[in-house]
C-alpha positions in Angstrom: -1.8 26.0 10.9 -1.0 28.4 8.0 -2.8 27.4 5.0 -1.7 28.6 1.5 -2.9 27.8 -2.1 -0.1 25.2 -2.2 -1.3 23.3 1.0 -3.9 20.5 1.4 -5.4 19.9 4.9 -6.1 16.4 5.7 -8.4 15.5 8.6 -7.4 12.0 9.9 -10.6 10.2 11.0 -10.9 7.0 12.9 -13.5 4.4 12.2 -15.9 6.0 14.8 -15.8 9.2 13.0 -13.7 11.1 15.5 -11.1 13.6 14.2 -7.7 12.1 15.7 -5.4 14.7 14.0 -5.1 17.3 11.3 -2.1 17.1 9.2 -0.9 19.5 6.2 0.9 18.3 3.1 2.2 20.1 0.1 0.6 19.8 -3.2 2.5 18.0 -5.7 2.6 19.8 -9.1 
């Protein structure tokens, strides 16, 4: 995924600590 200064990467973690997915969201100014 392309990452810019306006993007936050959120790692989605389940209760066992496994990474399920990575999503990107735009920062709100």
